[in-house]
C-alpha positions as CSV (number, residue, x, y, z in Angstrom):
1,M,0.9,82.7,137.7
2,A,-0.3,85.5,135.5
3,K,1.1,88.9,135.9
4,T,-1.0,92.0,136.1
5,Y,-0.7,95.0,133.8
6,Q,0.8,97.1,136.6
7,Q,3.5,94.5,137.4
8,I,4.5,94.3,133.7
9,Q,4.7,98.2,133.5
10,K,7.0,98.2,136.6
11,Q,9.1,95.5,135.0
12,I,9.3,97.6,131.7
13,E,10.4,100.7,133.7
14,Q,13.0,98.7,135.5
15,L,14.3,97.2,132.2
16,Q,14.4,100.7,130.6
17,R,16.5,102.0,133.5
18,Q,18.9,99.1,133.1
19,A,19.0,99.7,129.4
20,E,19.8,103.4,129.8
21,A,22.6,102.5,132.3
22,L,24.1,100.0,129.9
23,R,23.8,102.5,127.1
24,G,25.6,105.1,129.1
25,S,28.5,102.8,130.0
26,E,28.8,101.7,126.4
27,I,28.8,105.3,125.2
28,K,31.5,106.2,127.7
29,G,33.6,103.3,126.4
30,V,33.1,104.4,122.8
31,V,33.9,108.0,123.6
32,D,37.1,106.9,125.5
33,R,38.3,104.9,122.5
34,I,37.6,107.8,120.2
35,K,39.5,110.2,122.4
36,V,42.5,107.8,122.4
37,A,42.4,107.5,118.6
38,I,42.0,111.3,118.1
39,A,44.9,112.0,120.5
40,H,47.1,109.3,119.0
41,Y,46.6,110.5,115.4
42,G,46.3,114.2,116.2
43,L,42.9,114.5,114.5
44,T,41.0,117.7,114.2
45,A,37.3,118.5,113.5
46,A,38.3,119.1,109.9
47,H,39.8,115.6,109.7
48,L,36.6,114.1,111.0
49,G,34.5,116.0,108.4
50,L,32.7,118.0,111.1
51,D,33.6,121.5,109.8
52,S,30.5,123.3,108.7
53,A,30.1,125.5,105.7
54,S,29.2,128.4,107.9
55,S,32.7,128.4,109.6
56,K,34.3,128.5,106.2
57,A,32.1,131.4,105.2
58,T,33.1,133.2,108.3
59,K,36.7,133.0,107.3
60,K,35.9,134.7,104.0
61,S,33.9,137.6,105.6
62,S,35.1,141.1,105.5
63,K,38.1,142.2,107.6
64,S,36.2,144.7,109.6
65,S,33.7,142.2,111.1
66,A,34.3,140.2,114.2
67,Q,35.8,136.9,113.5
68,F,35.8,135.7,117.2
69,S,33.3,136.3,119.9
70,D,32.7,134.8,123.4
71,G,29.0,135.5,123.4
72,T,29.2,138.0,126.2
73,G,30.1,141.0,124.1
74,N,33.9,140.4,123.8
75,V,34.9,140.3,120.1
76,W,38.2,140.1,118.2
77,S,38.7,140.6,114.4
78,G,41.5,138.1,114.2
79,R,44.0,140.9,113.5
80,G,46.6,142.2,115.9
81,P,47.5,140.6,119.2
82,R,44.9,138.4,120.9
83,P,42.9,140.1,123.6
84,R,43.2,139.1,127.2
85,W,39.8,137.4,127.4
86,L,40.8,135.1,124.5
87,R,44.3,134.4,125.8
88,D,42.8,133.5,129.2
89,A,40.2,131.2,127.7
90,L,42.9,129.4,125.5
91,A,45.2,129.0,128.5
92,S,42.3,127.3,130.4
93,G,42.1,124.7,127.7
94,R,39.4,126.0,125.4
95,S,39.9,125.9,121.6
96,I,40.0,129.0,119.4
97,D,37.4,127.4,117.2
98,E,34.9,127.7,120.0
99,F,35.0,131.5,119.6
100,R,34.6,131.7,115.8
101,A,31.7,134.0,115.0
102,G,28.8,132.2,113.3
103,S,29.9,128.7,114.2
104,S,27.1,126.2,114.3
105,P,26.3,123.9,117.3
106,R,27.6,121.0,115.3
107,S,31.0,122.7,114.7
108,T,31.1,123.6,118.4
109,L,30.5,119.9,119.3
110,A,33.3,119.0,116.8
111,T,35.6,121.5,118.5
112,A,34.7,120.0,121.9
113,I,35.7,116.6,120.6
114,G,38.8,118.0,119.0
115,K,40.2,119.6,122.1
116,L,39.8,116.5,124.3
117,D,42.6,116.9,126.7
118,A,43.1,120.5,127.8
119,A,46.2,119.8,129.8
120,S,48.1,118.4,126.8
121,A,47.0,121.3,124.6
122,V,48.3,123.8,127.1
123,A,51.5,121.7,127.4
124,K,52.0,121.7,123.7
125,A,51.4,125.5,123.5
126,T,53.9,126.0,126.3
127,A,56.5,123.8,124.6
128,K,56.2,125.7,121.4
129,T,56.8,129.1,123.0
130,A,59.6,127.9,125.3
131,K,62.1,127.1,122.5
132,R,65.6,128.6,123.0
133,A,67.7,130.0,120.2
134,P,70.5,127.6,119.3
135,S,73.7,128.5,121.2
136,K,77.2,128.6,119.7
137,V,79.7,125.9,120.8
138,S,81.9,127.5,123.4
139,Y,84.2,124.7,124.5
140,R,85.9,122.1,122.3
141,D,88.7,119.6,122.5
142,D,91.0,118.1,119.8
143,A,88.9,114.8,119.8
144,G,85.9,116.7,118.5
145,N,83.9,116.8,121.8
146,S,82.1,120.0,122.4
147,W,80.1,121.7,125.1
148,T,78.0,124.8,124.8
149,G,78.4,126.0,128.3
150,R,74.7,125.2,129.1
151,G,73.7,122.4,131.4
152,P,76.0,120.2,133.4
153,K,79.6,119.7,132.3
154,P,80.0,116.5,130.1
155,R,82.1,113.6,131.3
156,W,84.9,114.3,128.8
157,L,85.3,117.8,130.1
158,K,85.2,116.8,133.8
159,A,87.9,114.3,133.1
160,Q,90.1,116.9,131.4
161,L,89.5,119.4,134.2
162,D,90.4,116.7,136.8
163,S,93.7,116.0,134.9
164,G,94.8,119.6,135.5
165,K,93.6,121.5,132.5
166,T,91.5,124.7,132.8
167,L,88.2,125.6,131.1
168,Q,90.0,128.3,129.2
169,D,92.1,125.6,127.5
170,F,89.0,124.5,125.7
171,A,87.4,127.8,124.9
172,K,87.2,128.3,121.1
């Protein structure tokens, strides 16, 4: 049986919708694989060759001009402490590259690809700032065991304390 023009047009529309749905799911799979690879290797927009010449030119601009801007009038020259608006944005998972003055849409896209997982970026930033200064060894025995006094007491110290010695016996 021969189909009419209108039936074929409806069939074409249906096939186009199916094609778009398949394309969307394929794109999602590709993007997910790219995100995993970027996170695994720690790649940045520069590694991917997505840095634009305009962002490099911005770095070379004069010291008095704004280096970073949020597009709503907040600016920062890049010198001195970061302003609150920028700190809040970075804490929420955004990348500092998003605020570079004169960045192109392509570099903004690259930045968006580069940030990928905001939670891990915040966790990394928190881990970097939470480092403690190394402590001096406070307690030591003749066998070379040591304890700094931080954290739970080690097994060797507990055994010595249970045998009747005092903590002061190991203070060095």
